[in-house]
C-alpha positions as CSV (number, residue, x, y, z in Angstrom):
1,M,63.9,54.9,149.4
2,F,64.4,53.0,146.2
3,R,63.0,55.9,144.1
4,K,65.3,58.3,146.0
5,L,68.4,56.2,145.4
6,T,67.5,55.9,141.7
7,L,67.1,59.6,141.4
8,L,70.5,60.1,143.2
9,A,72.2,57.6,140.9
10,A,70.8,59.3,137.8
11,A,72.0,62.7,139.1
12,G,75.4,61.2,139.7
13,M,75.6,59.7,136.2
14,L,74.7,63.1,134.8
15,A,77.4,64.8,136.9
16,A,80.0,62.3,135.9
17,S,79.2,62.3,132.2
18,P,81.4,64.4,129.9
19,A,80.2,67.8,128.7
20,L,78.4,67.7,125.4
21,A,80.8,68.1,122.5
22,A,80.7,71.5,120.7
23,D,78.9,71.4,117.4
24,K,80.6,74.5,116.0
25,V,83.5,76.9,116.5
26,K,82.3,80.4,117.3
27,I,84.6,83.3,116.7
28,G,83.7,86.9,117.6
29,F,85.6,89.6,115.6
30,V,85.6,93.1,116.9
31,T,86.8,95.9,114.6
32,T,85.8,99.4,113.3
33,I,83.3,99.3,110.5
34,T,81.7,102.7,110.8
35,T,83.4,106.2,111.0
36,P,86.1,107.1,108.6
37,A,88.4,104.5,110.3
38,G,86.0,101.8,108.9
39,V,88.3,101.5,105.9
40,I,90.7,99.6,108.1
41,G,88.0,97.4,109.5
42,K,86.8,96.5,106.0
43,D,90.3,95.3,105.0
44,M,90.4,93.1,108.1
45,V,86.9,91.7,107.6
46,D,87.7,91.0,103.9
47,A,90.8,89.1,104.9
48,V,88.9,87.0,107.5
49,N,86.2,86.2,105.0
50,L,88.9,85.1,102.5
51,A,90.5,82.9,105.2
52,M,87.1,81.4,106.0
53,E,86.8,80.4,102.3
54,D,90.4,79.1,102.2
55,I,89.7,76.7,105.1
56,G,86.4,75.6,103.7
57,G,84.5,77.1,106.7
58,K,85.6,74.4,109.0
59,M,88.2,73.8,111.8
60,G,88.9,70.3,113.2
61,G,85.8,68.9,111.4
62,L,83.5,71.6,113.0
63,P,81.7,74.3,111.1
64,V,82.8,77.9,112.0
65,E,80.4,80.7,112.9
66,L,81.9,84.1,112.5
67,I,80.2,87.1,114.3
68,V,81.6,90.5,113.4
69,E,81.0,93.5,115.7
70,D,81.6,97.2,115.2
71,D,83.4,99.0,118.0
72,G,82.6,102.4,116.5
73,F,86.2,103.5,117.2
74,K,85.2,103.9,120.9
75,P,86.5,101.9,123.9
76,A,83.1,101.8,125.7
77,I,81.4,100.4,122.6
78,G,84.2,97.9,122.1
79,K,83.7,96.7,125.6
80,Q,80.0,96.4,125.1
81,K,80.4,94.4,122.0
82,T,82.9,92.1,123.6
83,D,80.5,91.6,126.6
84,K,77.8,90.6,124.1
85,L,80.1,88.2,122.3
86,V,81.1,86.3,125.5
87,K,77.8,86.5,127.4
88,Q,75.1,86.4,124.8
89,D,76.8,84.6,121.8
90,D,79.1,82.5,124.0
91,V,81.9,82.6,121.5
92,D,85.0,80.4,121.9
93,F,87.5,83.1,120.6
94,V,87.4,86.9,120.6
95,A,89.6,88.4,117.9
96,G,90.2,91.6,116.0
97,F,90.9,95.0,117.6
98,I,92.5,97.7,115.6
99,W,93.0,100.2,118.5
100,S,95.0,99.9,121.6
101,H,92.6,101.8,123.8
102,V,89.7,99.7,122.6
103,L,91.6,96.4,123.3
104,L,92.6,97.7,126.8
105,A,89.0,98.4,127.6
106,S,87.8,95.0,126.3
107,R,90.4,92.6,127.6
108,K,88.9,91.8,131.0
109,S,85.5,91.1,129.5
110,A,87.0,88.3,127.3
111,L,89.7,87.0,129.6
112,D,87.6,87.0,132.8
113,A,85.0,84.9,130.9
114,G,87.6,82.3,130.1
115,K,87.8,83.0,126.4
116,F,90.8,83.2,124.2
117,L,91.6,86.8,123.1
118,I,93.5,87.3,119.9
119,S,94.7,90.7,118.8
120,A,94.9,91.0,115.0
121,N,96.4,94.5,115.3
122,A,96.6,96.4,118.6
123,G,99.7,95.7,120.7
124,P,99.8,98.0,123.8
125,S,102.8,97.8,126.0
126,Q,100.6,97.0,129.1
127,I,99.4,93.7,127.6
128,A,102.9,92.8,126.5
129,G,104.1,93.4,130.0
130,E,102.5,93.2,133.4
131,L,98.9,92.6,132.0
132,C,100.0,89.6,129.9
133,H,97.7,86.6,130.1
134,E,97.9,83.0,129.2
135,N,94.8,83.2,127.0
136,F,95.9,86.3,125.1
137,F,97.8,86.0,121.8
138,S,98.9,88.5,119.2
139,T,99.1,87.9,115.4
140,S,100.7,91.3,114.8
141,W,103.4,93.0,117.0
142,Q,103.9,95.1,120.1
143,N,103.4,98.7,119.3
144,D,107.0,99.8,120.0
145,Q,108.7,97.3,117.7
146,T,108.0,98.8,114.3
147,P,109.2,102.3,115.2
148,M,112.2,100.7,116.9
149,A,113.0,99.2,113.5
150,M,112.6,102.7,112.0
151,G,115.0,104.2,114.5
152,E,117.6,101.7,113.3
153,V,116.9,102.7,109.6
154,L,117.4,106.3,110.5
155,N,120.7,105.5,112.1
156,Q,121.8,103.5,109.1
157,K,120.9,106.5,106.8
158,G,122.9,108.9,109.0
159,V,120.0,111.0,110.0
160,K,121.1,113.3,112.9
161,S,117.9,115.2,113.7
162,L,114.2,114.2,113.6
163,Y,110.8,115.8,114.0
164,V,108.2,113.4,115.4
165,M,104.4,113.5,115.0
166,A,101.8,111.0,116.2
167,P,98.2,111.0,117.6
168,N,97.7,111.4,121.3
169,Y,96.6,107.9,122.4
170,A,98.1,104.7,123.7
171,A,99.5,103.4,120.4
172,G,100.7,106.9,119.3
173,K,102.7,107.2,122.5
174,N,104.1,103.7,122.1
175,M,105.2,104.6,118.5
176,V,107.0,107.7,119.7
177,A,108.7,105.7,122.5
178,G,109.8,103.1,120.1
179,V,111.6,105.4,117.7
180,E,113.1,107.3,120.6
181,R,114.4,104.0,122.0
182,T,116.7,103.2,119.1
183,F,117.3,106.6,117.2
184,K,120.7,107.9,118.2
185,G,120.2,111.4,116.8
186,K,118.3,114.4,118.3
187,I,114.6,114.8,118.5
188,V,114.2,118.5,117.6
189,G,110.4,118.6,117.8
190,K,107.4,116.5,118.8
191,D,103.6,116.9,118.4
192,L,101.0,114.5,119.8
193,T,97.8,115.5,118.0
194,K,94.1,115.0,118.9
195,W,92.7,111.5,118.2
196,G,89.4,109.7,118.3
197,K,86.1,110.3,116.5
198,D,87.0,114.0,115.9
199,A,90.7,113.4,115.2
200,Q,92.8,116.3,114.0
201,L,93.2,116.2,110.3
202,D,94.7,119.7,109.7
203,F,98.5,119.5,110.2
204,S,99.5,122.8,108.7
205,A,100.7,124.3,112.0
206,E,102.8,121.2,112.9
207,L,104.3,121.0,109.4
208,A,105.3,124.6,109.6
209,K,107.1,123.9,112.9
210,A,108.8,120.9,111.4
211,K,110.0,122.9,108.4
212,A,111.4,125.6,110.7
213,S,113.1,123.1,113.0
214,G,115.8,122.2,110.5
215,A,115.2,118.5,111.0
216,E,116.8,116.1,108.6
217,G,113.8,113.8,108.7
218,I,110.2,113.7,109.8
219,F,108.8,110.6,111.5
220,V,105.0,110.1,111.6
221,F,102.4,107.5,112.7
222,Y,99.0,108.3,111.3
223,P,96.8,105.3,110.4
224,G,93.7,105.4,108.3
225,K,92.2,108.6,107.0
226,A,94.6,110.7,109.0
227,G,97.5,109.2,107.0
228,G,96.2,110.3,103.7
229,A,95.5,113.8,105.0
230,F,99.0,114.1,106.4
231,I,100.7,112.9,103.1
232,K,98.7,115.4,101.1
233,Q,99.6,118.3,103.4
234,Y,103.2,117.2,103.6
235,E,103.4,117.5,99.8
236,Q,101.5,120.8,99.7
237,A,103.8,122.3,102.3
238,G,106.7,121.8,99.9
239,L,108.5,119.4,102.3
240,Q,109.1,116.7,99.6
241,G,112.8,116.8,98.8
242,Q,113.5,119.1,101.8
243,I,112.6,116.8,104.8
244,P,112.5,113.1,103.9
245,L,109.5,111.3,105.2
246,Y,109.8,108.2,107.4
247,S,106.6,106.5,108.6
248,V,105.0,103.5,110.3
249,F,101.4,102.4,109.8
250,T,100.7,105.4,107.6
251,V,101.7,104.5,104.0
252,D,100.1,101.1,103.3
253,S,97.9,99.3,100.8
254,I,94.8,101.2,102.0
255,A,96.3,104.6,101.6
256,L,98.3,104.0,98.4
257,P,95.4,103.7,95.9
258,K,94.1,107.0,97.0
259,L,97.5,108.7,97.0
260,Q,98.1,107.3,93.5
261,G,94.7,108.4,92.3
262,A,95.5,111.9,93.5
263,G,98.9,111.9,91.9
264,M,100.8,112.4,95.1
265,K,104.2,111.2,93.9
266,G,105.9,112.6,97.0
267,V,105.2,109.2,98.6
268,L,107.2,107.2,96.0
269,G,110.5,106.1,97.4
270,S,109.5,106.9,101.0
271,T,110.6,104.4,103.6
272,M,108.6,102.6,106.3
273,T,109.2,99.5,108.5
274,Q,107.0,96.5,109.1
275,F,107.1,92.8,109.8
276,W,105.3,92.0,106.6
277,A,105.1,93.0,102.9
278,P,103.1,91.7,99.9
279,D,106.3,90.4,98.3
280,L,107.5,88.3,101.3
281,D,108.6,85.0,99.7
282,N,106.7,82.2,101.4
283,A,103.9,79.9,100.2
284,Q,101.2,81.1,102.6
285,N,101.9,84.8,101.7
286,K,101.8,84.1,98.0
287,K,98.5,82.3,98.4
288,F,97.1,85.1,100.6
289,V,98.1,88.0,98.4
290,S,97.1,86.4,95.1
291,G,93.8,85.3,96.6
292,F,93.0,88.7,98.0
293,K,93.9,90.5,94.8
294,K,91.7,88.1,92.8
295,K,88.7,88.4,95.2
296,Y,88.9,92.1,96.0
297,G,90.9,93.7,93.1
298,R,93.5,95.3,95.3
299,Y,96.6,94.6,97.4
300,P,95.9,93.6,101.0
301,S,97.2,95.7,103.8
302,F,99.2,94.5,106.9
303,Y,95.9,94.8,108.8
304,A,94.5,92.2,106.4
305,A,97.6,90.0,106.7
306,Q,97.4,89.9,110.5
307,S,93.6,89.2,110.4
308,Y,94.2,86.3,107.9
309,D,96.8,84.9,110.3
310,S,94.4,85.1,113.2
311,I,92.0,82.6,111.6
312,F,94.8,80.1,110.8
313,L,96.1,80.5,114.4
314,I,92.7,79.6,115.7
315,K,92.4,76.7,113.2
316,S,95.7,75.3,114.5
317,A,94.4,75.3,118.0
318,V,91.1,73.6,117.2
319,E,92.7,70.9,115.1
320,A,95.3,70.2,117.7
321,V,92.6,69.0,120.1
322,G,90.4,67.3,117.4
323,G,87.6,69.8,117.9
324,D,87.4,69.4,121.7
325,L,86.9,73.0,122.5
326,A,86.8,72.2,126.3
327,N,90.5,71.3,126.0
328,M,91.8,74.8,126.7
329,D,95.3,73.6,127.7
330,G,95.7,71.8,124.5
331,M,94.6,74.7,122.4
332,R,96.8,77.1,124.3
333,A,99.8,74.9,123.8
334,A,99.1,74.6,120.1
335,M,98.9,78.4,119.7
336,A,102.0,79.0,121.7
337,S,103.9,76.7,119.4
338,A,103.2,79.0,116.4
339,K,103.2,76.1,114.0
340,F,100.4,77.4,111.8
341,P,101.2,78.6,108.3
342,S,101.7,82.4,108.6
343,V,102.0,85.0,105.9
344,R,105.2,86.2,107.6
345,G,106.8,82.8,107.4
346,A,108.3,81.0,110.4
347,F,108.3,82.8,113.7
348,S,107.9,82.0,117.4
349,Y,106.0,83.3,120.3
350,G,107.7,85.0,123.3
351,N,106.8,84.3,126.9
352,N,104.1,87.1,126.6
353,H,102.5,85.5,123.5
354,F,103.7,88.3,121.2
355,P,105.5,87.2,118.0
356,V,109.3,87.1,117.9
357,Q,109.9,88.0,114.3
358,N,111.8,89.9,111.7
359,F,111.2,93.6,110.8
360,Y,112.0,94.9,107.4
361,S,112.6,98.3,105.8
362,R,110.2,98.8,102.9
363,E,110.0,101.3,100.1
364,V,107.0,102.6,98.1
365,V,107.5,101.3,94.5
366,V,105.5,100.9,91.3
367,D,104.8,97.3,90.3
368,S,104.8,95.8,86.8
369,D,101.2,96.8,86.3
370,G,101.8,100.4,87.3
371,V,100.2,100.0,90.8
372,W,101.8,101.7,93.8
373,T,102.8,99.2,96.4
374,T,105.6,98.4,98.9
375,A,108.6,96.1,98.6
376,V,111.1,94.7,101.1
377,R,114.6,96.2,101.0
378,D,116.4,94.9,104.1
379,V,116.0,93.0,107.4
380,V,116.4,95.7,110.0
381,L,115.7,93.6,113.2
382,K,116.0,89.8,113.1
383,D,114.0,87.6,115.5
384,H,113.1,90.6,117.5
385,Q,111.3,90.4,120.8
386,D,109.6,93.4,122.4
387,V,111.2,95.0,125.4
388,Y,108.1,94.6,127.7
389,A,108.3,90.8,127.7
390,K,110.6,91.0,130.7
391,D,107.7,92.4,132.7
392,C,105.4,89.5,131.9
393,K,105.3,86.9,134.7
394,M,103.9,84.0,132.7
């Protein structure tokens, strides 16, 4: 009987004792590394590695282990890699995600496992609205917001008719919906082109239709390799000077070096909208841009900026709880406060954990070293919250 009571007491002591403290912070980062779209993933990973150096590889006194996984530009693979991160690697945070359809396929794997999920790019309307979750945070934007800002730019410029082109997937549809939501003129033509591993890269037929439409402007969303292909064909079709180009997530620091190398001057002076630019005047952005250029010899893209922010968001959560990774409530509250140093400057989180932030018009310019880049021109939307937040029940 005495032995039995002793064993029971020991078991009770074990049950009552606190969980062993974590010895490291584990972050899984899912992005596209292979396929032509890997150029975006490389920019994101480079930014995360720079952030890791800038924080000394530690958060809240704990060393940080970063595990990068390649989603291969496919939702099924993205889900598999997320499953691996939460089940096999037992990470504390899952971050990354370029593509909306990959994030949508992976979200349940991370959130059902009780992990924090942080999108460093994708912002599908579903997750901003009815699929919002207390453990999901974005360090980017909701897909509709940037093209909504572009719609306002078009109105300010007096554009009355527009031809619209975008890839046929979740984000592409959100981009089109966004510009249609604010643009007051007439959409005279619309093409949603094939996307994915075998994405359409020949736009000659669509450009011919745009030219024949009589549109006063052409709006496009083509990230990665597709963006460069579109710009080249836009110039070859003789549309420069005929139909002004307005874009989102197409002309960026990834595409511009290639466009400059090819001498495609048609992109100079073109307008895009975004929440961030390399010349935003705040201390964190100056540190990020100068550090990135010094380490990698090029301007960072907005993909890089958002990824850099994701590490500092996580750091703010871990430090708020003194490294106690079991304190999910404390970490969640810290992230929701958005008090971390961001490359965009001060902002807040909405009820759906998407940023409430400024959006700017940006112009392609030549810097003092002769390098093509983008510069802020005006604030188009101030402290803007996405329209789907009303559908979030948090």
